[in-house]
N, C-alpha and C positions, 0 to 999 in steps of 0.2 A: 159381457165381452163377446159372447157367441153371436149376439145380434150385430155387433160391429163387424165381425169377420164375415158374416153372411152378406151384409150390405156391401162390404169391400169386394168380396169375390164376385158379386153380381156386376159391379161396375167394371172390374177387370175383365170378366168374360165378355161383357158388352163391348168394351174397347178392343178386345182381341178379335171379335167378329167384324168390327168396323173400325180398323185402325187408321183410316185415311185422314181424319182431322188431326190426329197426333202426328202422323208422318209428314203432313204438310207443314205443320209448325216446326218440325225438326229440319225439314228440307231447306227452309229459307236461310238459316245461319250456315248450314253446311254448304249451300250454294255460294254464299258470300265468301266464306273462307276458301272455297275451291277456286273462285274467280281470282281472288287476291293471290292465291298460290300460283295459278297459271301465269299471272302477269309478272309477279316479282320473283318467283322461284321459291324453293324451299328455304326455311329459316334455320335449319339445323346444319350439322357438319357436312352433310352430303348434298346440300343444295347446289344447284348449278347456276344460280344467279340469273341474269337476263340472257345468257347465251352469246355466241359469237355474232358479230355484225357482218352480214353478207353484203359485199360491196362489189359492184362492177366498175372496172377501171379501163377507160378507153384512152389510149395514148396516140394522138395524131401528130406528134412531134418527135420522131425518132432522132437519136443522137446520144451524146455522153450523158446529158442530164437525164434523159429518159432511162438510160441504163442504170443510173444512180437510183431513180425512183423505183425501178423494178427490184433492185436489190434491197431497197428500204422496206418494201411491202413483204419481202420474204424473210425479214429478220424475225427471230423468235419472239421478241417483244411485241411485234405487230400480229403475228399469227396466233398469239395467245388470245387476242381479243377480236381480231378481224379475219374474215375469210374473203380475201380479195381475188376476184376473177378478172383476168385481163381478156378483153373481148372487143368486138367491133360495135359501133353505135346501134345497128339494127338488132343484134343479138342481145345487147344490154337492155334495150327498151322492151324486147319481148319478155325477158326474165323479170323486168320490173312489173309489166302488166300481168304476168302470171303470179305475182306476189312471191317470187323466189328470192329476191334481193331487197335490200332496204333503200338503195340509192345507186345512181349512175354518176360517176365523176369523169369528166372529159378534160384532158389536157389538149388545148387547141394547137394548131400548127403555128410555129413561130414563137411559142411561149418561152422556150429556153433561150433563144436569141435575144428576145426582148429583156429577159431577166439579166443576162450577162451584159447587155448594152445599158441597162438601167433605165429604160424608157420604152414607151409604147408596148407594154406587156399585155397580150390578149388575156382576157379574164377566163379563169377556169369555169367550167359549166357543171352545175349540180342539179340533178333531177331526183327529187325525193319521192318515195313511195307513199301515196296518200292513205293507203290502207294500214300503215303502221304509224306509230307515234314516237316511241322512245329512240329507236335505232336511227331513223333519219335525222332526228334532232341532234344526236351525238355526232353524226358525220358532218352536219352543218357547222356545229361548234368547232370541230377539229379543223375544218377548212378555214374558218375565220381566224383561228390561232395561227395556222400556217401562213395565211395572207398577211397578218400583222407582223409575223417574223420576217417574211420576205421583204415587206416594205421597210422595216428597220434595217435590214441588210443592205438594201439598195441605197438608202439615205446615207449610211455610214461607210460603205465600201464600194461606191460607184467606180472610182478610178481603178481599184484592184480588180473589179469584175471586168472592166473594159480590157485591161491587160491580159486577164485570163482568157477572154474571148479571142484575142489576137493569137495567143499561143496555140489555142485549140484549132484555129483555122489554118495556121502555118504548119502545124504538126512538127515543129522544129524548136525544141527548147534546149539550146546549147550554151547560152550565156548564163553560167551559174551565178555570177555576181549579181545580175539583174534579178534572178530568182531569189537569191538571199535577201536582197533589199525588199523585194515584194513580200516575202515571208515575215521580215522584220516589221514592215508597216502593218501587216495583218495582226502580228503579235502585239504591237503597241495599241491598236484599237481594241483588241480583245481584252487586254489588261485594263484599259480604261473603263470597260463595262463589266469587269469580272464579277463584281459584287451583285450585279443584276442577273448575269447569266448563271452564276453558281452561288445562290444565297445560302445562308447557314441552314443546315438540315435539322428539322425537328422530328421527334418520334414520340408517339403516344403509346403507352402500355397500360393495359388494364390490370388491376391487382386488387386483392381483398385486404381489408384492414386486419391487422394481426390480433384478432380477438379470439376468444374461445370458440364462439359459434362459427367464425370464418375458418378457423383451423380445423374444426371438426368436419367442415364441408369439403375440405381439400381432398382431391382424389376420387370424388364422387361423380365423375363424368365431366362434361363440358361446363365450366364455370362462367363462361361469357353469357351476357344477357342476350337472349334471343328475342328479336323484335316481335315476332308473331306470337311467341309464348306470352309476351307482355300484353298484347292487344286482344288475344283470344278471349280471356275472361271478360273483358270490357264489352266486346261484341256480343258474346253469348248471354250476358246477364239479362238484357231486355227481352230476348226471345224466350228465355226460361220463365220470365214473368208472364208472358203471353200464354205459355203452356199451363202455368198455374191458373190463369184466368179461364182457360178452356175447361179445366176440371171443375172450377167453382161454378161455372154456368150450369152445371147439372142441377143446381138448386132450383133454377127457374123451371126446368123440365119436370122435376119432382113436384114442384108447386102446382103446375098445370094438371098433373095427374092426381092431385090431392093426396100424395104420399106424405107430405109435410103435415097436413092437417090430421091425418090418421095417427101419425106419431105423437102429435100434441095431446091426444087423448090418453096416451100411456102414462104410467106414473113417473117414468124417468124422462119424459118430454122428448125434445129433439136432440138431446146431447149425443146419443150413440149415432144418430143419423149424420149429424154435422161432423163428428169425429171420423166416421167412415169416409166422408167426402174429403176431409183433410188428409187422411192417410192415402187416399187415391191420388190426390194432387201431389203429395210427397213422392209417391212412387213414380208418377209421370215425370216430374221435374228432375228427380235424381237420375232416372234412366236417361233423360234427355241430356243432362249435363255430362254424364259419363260418355255418351255417344259423341258429343261435341269435342270432348277432350281427346278421345280416341281418333276421331276423324281428323281433328286438327293436327295431332301428332303424325298421322299418316300422310297428310297432304303437305305439311311444312317440314317434315323431318324433325320435329321437336322431340327432344329426349327429356321427359319430365324427371326431375331429380327426386321428387317425393310423391309418387303416385297414390300411396295410401293416405297421405295428408290431403291431397286433392279430393279423394273420395269422401273424406270426412267433411271437408269444407263444402263440397257440393251437396252432401246430405243436409248439413245445417242450413244452407241456402234454400233447399227444397222445403224444409220445415217452415222457414220464414216466409217464403214466397206463397206457399199454399195457405198459410194462416192469414197473410195480408189480403190476398185476393178473396178469401171467404168473408173476411170482415168488410171489404169493399162491397161485395155482393149483398151482404146483409144490410149495409147502410144505404145502398142505392135503391133498394126495394123494388125497382121496376126493371124489367128486361129491356125495355126501350131506352130507358136512361142509361143502363149499363152499356148497351150498344153504342151510345153516343159518347160516353165519358170514360169507358175503361181504357181505350187506347190512349187518350189524353193523360190519364192518371199514370199508366205504365211508362209512357215516353217521358213525361215530366219527371217522375221519380228516377228514371234512368239517366236523364240529362243532368239532374242535380247530383246524382251519385257518381258521375264520372264515367258513364258508359260510352259517351260520344267523344269526349275530350279528356286529356290528361288533367289530373287535379291541379297541377301547377299552372295550366293554361286558363283556368277558370278565374273570374273576378274574385278579389280577396274577400268580399262580403259573402260570397257563396262558399268559398273554402272554409272560412271561419265560422259562419253562422248556420249554414244549411247542410253542407256536405257531411259533417260528422254525425248527423242524425239519419242519414240515408242508409237503409240496409244494402242497397246496391254497392255503396262505397265500402261497407264492411266486407262484403264478399270479394270485391276486386282487391282490396288491400290485403286480405287474408291470403289470396292466391299468390299475389306478388311477394308477400312476406315468406310463405312456406317455400317458395322457389328461389328465395334469395335475390329477388329482383329489386328490392328497395331496402334502404337502411333506416328511413325516417317514418315509415308507416307503422300502423299498430301491429302488435304481435298477433299471429294467426289464431292462437288459442283464445285471445280476447274477442276476436271477430266471430269465432265459432260460438262462443257463449252468448254474445249479443244476438246473433241470428236465431239461435234456438230459443232464447228467452222471448224475443219479439214474436216468433212464430207461435209459441204456446200461448202467450197472453192474447194475441190476436184471435186465435181459435176459440179461447174461452169467451172473449167478448162477443165474437160472432154468434156463439151459441145463445148467449144472453139476449142479444139484439133480435135474433130470429124468434126466440120464444116470446119475447115481448111483442113483436110485430104480429105474430100469429094470435096471441091472446087479445090483441086489439082488432083482429079481423082484417089486417093489412095483407093483401096478396099481390104477387107480381103480375 
């Protein structure tokens, strides 16, 4: 046991003196979740979503309709999602080029008159910011909906709009009988399309089944499924395998320095040497998993419901990942072959385990035949299960047991394969 601890401390000290390979492996998933967080916003209760849409509004057609639009943009329902700036065309384009706004919407001269007349309506002008993607597209969709609504209004209420235009021009509305008939005609047409304007409202509410487990979890913070908490273990699993591969590659370095051959001459063989490398991999992967969970919670605002359960699952996955990559290294025998096939092995196991896509999106033959045997799938399902994100997956305790058993068996087989290779004189 003393030999194992001495070897482990040697690897840890060496990593402490040169931590860059480990930090680079950790930086990649952290950078991915940081980019996703900056694009989509936090996933927790304090996330701000995509932010307000800054929009420049140029009105070249003053009049009653323009005053109505000005009041419309100042309504609380609009100011909650839009930051509308009324300006002139030159200032609007300057703000667009400086990336201060998402789009410039221009109401051309004669637009209100054409609308009330029901014909020859000048088109509204939209200039989108090419440096942005989501916000300009939302503005464009909003204007398309507005255009369709105005077209429908013109087709169904052209006589009423013409009458309204005459009243506005005369500024004399004294015939109340005519006004009453006009309002009656408008009411009749609205009643005919009432079901389309005011469809039945539907509401969706999330709730938990009234089971003992669900009842016990009530009151433990936010019970809604957080989308980034759901995808974070999927994204991180592949990079944790790469971290385990980084630790197992020390076997090739030790083989070049003849350390493995010297251990073969001892009565206990290479067992303590391989176990020390396995423990070194477990420490790296577990530390990496904890860092990813912490950084993910910080970036997305995730509130983990069971942090100690996550620590246990991360430790079991570290045990499994380190053992699997040691076995892969022992079987591949050559450092050149490892360079060529290790990435393919890790990415293939991650793909089949559900790291890239949800399990339900995979073909049925993969779901039923391959995925249940993948350690990555056990890890992802265990995290989802302990956080209450799935009702149909395996229990997290079962996933932890499978991961630990797979890791220990892989490590023992790796010891046997390495001892056998060395006895045959096979070197990397």
